Structures are given as C-alpha cells and as structure tokens.
TORKOL-4160 file (C-alpha; in steps of 0.2 Angstrom, whole numbers, padded with zeros to 4 digits, m for minus):
118
<pt num="1" X="m0068" Y="m0410" Z="m0310"/>
<pt num="2" X="m0064" Y="m0397" Z="m0324"/>
<pt num="3" X="m0045" Y="m0400" Z="m0321"/>
<pt num="4" X="m0047" Y="m0418" Z="m0322"/>
<pt num="5" X="m0056" Y="m0417" Z="m0338"/>
<pt num="6" X="m0042" Y="m0405" Z="m0346"/>
<pt num="7" X="m0030" Y="m0418" Z="m0340"/>
<pt num="8" X="m0039" Y="m0432" Z="m0349"/>
<pt num="9" X="m0040" Y="m0421" Z="m0365"/>
<pt num="10" X="m0022" Y="m0416" Z="m0363"/>
<pt num="11" X="m0017" Y="m0435" Z="m0361"/>
<pt num="12" X="m0028" Y="m0440" Z="m0375"/>
<pt num="13" X="m0021" Y="m0427" Z="m0387"/>
<pt num="14" X="m0003" Y="m0433" Z="m0383"/>
<pt num="15" X="m0007" Y="m0451" Z="m0386"/>
<pt num="16" X="m0017" Y="m0447" Z="m0402"/>
<pt num="17" X="m0033" Y="m0455" Z="m0395"/>
<pt num="18" X="m0050" Y="m0449" Z="m0390"/>
<pt num="19" X="m0052" Y="m0443" Z="m0372"/>
<pt num="20" X="m0066" Y="m0457" Z="m0370"/>
<pt num="21" X="m0054" Y="m0470" Z="m0375"/>
<pt num="22" X="m0041" Y="m0465" Z="m0361"/>
<pt num="23" X="m0055" Y="m0464" Z="m0349"/>
<pt num="24" X="m0062" Y="m0483" Z="m0354"/>
<pt num="25" X="m0044" Y="m0489" Z="m0352"/>
<pt num="26" X="m0043" Y="m0481" Z="m0334"/>
<pt num="27" X="m0059" Y="m0490" Z="m0331"/>
<pt num="28" X="m0054" Y="m0506" Z="m0337"/>
<pt num="29" X="m0037" Y="m0506" Z="m0328"/>
<pt num="30" X="m0047" Y="m0501" Z="m0311"/>
<pt num="31" X="m0057" Y="m0518" Z="m0314"/>
<pt num="32" X="m0042" Y="m0528" Z="m0317"/>
<pt num="33" X="m0035" Y="m0521" Z="m0302"/>
<pt num="34" X="m0049" Y="m0525" Z="m0293"/>
<pt num="35" X="m0051" Y="m0542" Z="m0298"/>
<pt num="36" X="m0032" Y="m0545" Z="m0295"/>
<pt num="37" X="m0034" Y="m0539" Z="m0277"/>
<pt num="38" X="m0049" Y="m0551" Z="m0275"/>
<pt num="39" X="m0038" Y="m0565" Z="m0281"/>
<pt num="40" X="m0024" Y="m0560" Z="m0270"/>
<pt num="41" X="m0036" Y="m0559" Z="m0254"/>
<pt num="42" X="m0043" Y="m0576" Z="m0258"/>
<pt num="43" X="m0026" Y="m0584" Z="m0258"/>
<pt num="44" X="m0022" Y="m0576" Z="m0242"/>
<pt num="45" X="m0039" Y="m0582" Z="m0235"/>
<pt num="46" X="m0034" Y="m0600" Z="m0240"/>
<pt num="47" X="m0018" Y="m0599" Z="m0233"/>
<pt num="48" X="m0026" Y="m0594" Z="m0216"/>
<pt num="49" X="m0037" Y="m0608" Z="m0217"/>
<pt num="50" X="m0025" Y="m0620" Z="m0221"/>
<pt num="51" X="m0014" Y="m0614" Z="m0208"/>
<pt num="52" X="m0027" Y="m0615" Z="m0195"/>
<pt num="53" X="m0032" Y="m0634" Z="m0200"/>
<pt num="54" X="m0012" Y="m0639" Z="m0200"/>
<pt num="55" X="m0011" Y="m0630" Z="m0183"/>
<pt num="56" X="m0025" Y="m0639" Z="m0175"/>
<pt num="57" X="m0021" Y="m0655" Z="m0181"/>
<pt num="58" X="m0004" Y="m0654" Z="m0175"/>
<pt num="59" X="m0011" Y="m0649" Z="m0158"/>
<pt num="60" X="m0023" Y="m0663" Z="m0158"/>
<pt num="61" X="m0010" Y="m0676" Z="m0163"/>
<pt num="62" X="0004" Y="m0671" Z="m0151"/>
<pt num="63" X="0007" Y="m0679" Z="m0134"/>
<pt num="64" X="0014" Y="m0663" Z="m0128"/>
<pt num="65" X="0003" Y="m0651" Z="m0117"/>
<pt num="66" X="0007" Y="m0635" Z="m0128"/>
<pt num="67" X="0000" Y="m0625" Z="m0114"/>
<pt num="68" X="0015" Y="m0630" Z="m0103"/>
<pt num="69" X="0031" Y="m0625" Z="m0112"/>
<pt num="70" X="0028" Y="m0621" Z="m0130"/>
<pt num="71" X="0011" Y="m0611" Z="m0130"/>
<pt num="72" X="0021" Y="m0595" Z="m0135"/>
<pt num="73" X="0027" Y="m0604" Z="m0152"/>
<pt num="74" X="0008" Y="m0610" Z="m0155"/>
<pt num="75" X="0001" Y="m0592" Z="m0151"/>
<pt num="76" X="0014" Y="m0584" Z="m0163"/>
<pt num="77" X="0012" Y="m0597" Z="m0176"/>
<pt num="78" X="m0007" Y="m0594" Z="m0175"/>
<pt num="79" X="m0004" Y="m0575" Z="m0177"/>
<pt num="80" X="0009" Y="m0575" Z="m0191"/>
<pt num="81" X="0000" Y="m0590" Z="m0201"/>
<pt num="82" X="m0019" Y="m0587" Z="m0197"/>
<pt num="83" X="m0023" Y="m0570" Z="m0190"/>
<pt num="84" X="m0010" Y="m0559" Z="m0201"/>
<pt num="85" X="m0017" Y="m0566" Z="m0218"/>
<pt num="86" X="m0035" Y="m0564" Z="m0212"/>
<pt num="87" X="m0033" Y="m0546" Z="m0208"/>
<pt num="88" X="m0023" Y="m0543" Z="m0224"/>
<pt num="89" X="m0035" Y="m0551" Z="m0235"/>
<pt num="90" X="m0050" Y="m0542" Z="m0227"/>
<pt num="91" X="m0043" Y="m0526" Z="m0232"/>
<pt num="92" X="m0036" Y="m0532" Z="m0249"/>
<pt num="93" X="m0052" Y="m0539" Z="m0254"/>
<pt num="94" X="m0062" Y="m0526" Z="m0248"/>
<pt num="95" X="m0053" Y="m0513" Z="m0259"/>
<pt num="96" X="m0053" Y="m0525" Z="m0273"/>
<pt num="97" X="m0073" Y="m0527" Z="m0272"/>
<pt num="98" X="m0074" Y="m0509" Z="m0272"/>
<pt num="99" X="m0063" Y="m0507" Z="m0287"/>
<pt num="100" X="m0074" Y="m0519" Z="m0297"/>
<pt num="101" X="m0091" Y="m0512" Z="m0291"/>
<pt num="102" X="m0086" Y="m0493" Z="m0295"/>
<pt num="103" X="m0072" Y="m0493" Z="m0306"/>
<pt num="104" X="m0077" Y="m0475" Z="m0312"/>
<pt num="105" X="m0072" Y="m0468" Z="m0295"/>
<pt num="106" X="m0054" Y="m0477" Z="m0296"/>
<pt num="107" X="m0051" Y="m0470" Z="m0313"/>
<pt num="108" X="m0056" Y="m0452" Z="m0308"/>
<pt num="109" X="m0045" Y="m0455" Z="m0293"/>
<pt num="110" X="m0030" Y="m0460" Z="m0303"/>
<pt num="111" X="m0033" Y="m0445" Z="m0313"/>
<pt num="112" X="m0034" Y="m0434" Z="m0299"/>
<pt num="113" X="m0019" Y="m0441" Z="m0290"/>
<pt num="114" X="m0009" Y="m0439" Z="m0306"/>
<pt num="115" X="m0014" Y="m0420" Z="m0306"/>
<pt num="116" X="m0011" Y="m0418" Z="m0289"/>
<pt num="117" X="0006" Y="m0425" Z="m0290"/>
<pt num="118" X="0004" Y="m0439" Z="m0277"/>
C-alpha cells in the first residue's frame, strides 16, 4: 500500500496536481468503466432476447419440422445468438456492477497493476 501511495504522489507531482485529485480521477474513471460495461451487457442481453423471440417465431411459423433435417442449424443459431450473448453479458455486467459499487477497489487495482507492470 505504501508503494501505491508513493506512486500516486509521484504521478501527482509530475502532473502538477494534488494526489487526491489523481485518486479522484481514477475513482471517476472506474465508475465510468463500470457504467459502460453495464450498458454493453444490457445491449447483449437485449440481443439475446430479440434473437430468441425471432428464433421461436420462425420455428412456430415454419412448415418444416426442424428436428428432422435442420435441427443442427437451429441449435447453432440458438447458441450463437442467444446463449453466447447471455453468458458474455453476465460477466460483463457483473464486473461493471462491481466497479460502480466499489470504484475505490478498481482505482487501487489500477495503481497496483501499473506499479507491477501488468
């Protein structure tokens, strides 16, 4: 933690601002990143819902029995258009919500990652 505070002080000195300002900017950026992830996850969720509705309507309106010849195409479409966005949206939204709820953690994590060279 002392190394992180020394890094903040060094960065603040180079920028000519107070260390509290740098830390405040990192917290605001963590919240913005979190909000962006929540929006992106929500868009993926909407894509999954719309795709599932379209797939279900297509199956109901079709005369073909999809389970005879074209079941593989339906399964692949469902996985690509429904399951994948649902899984990705879960992880994206989860990390976004965590960043909005606890931005201080992500600010400190960014400082430590920068110090560690990751």
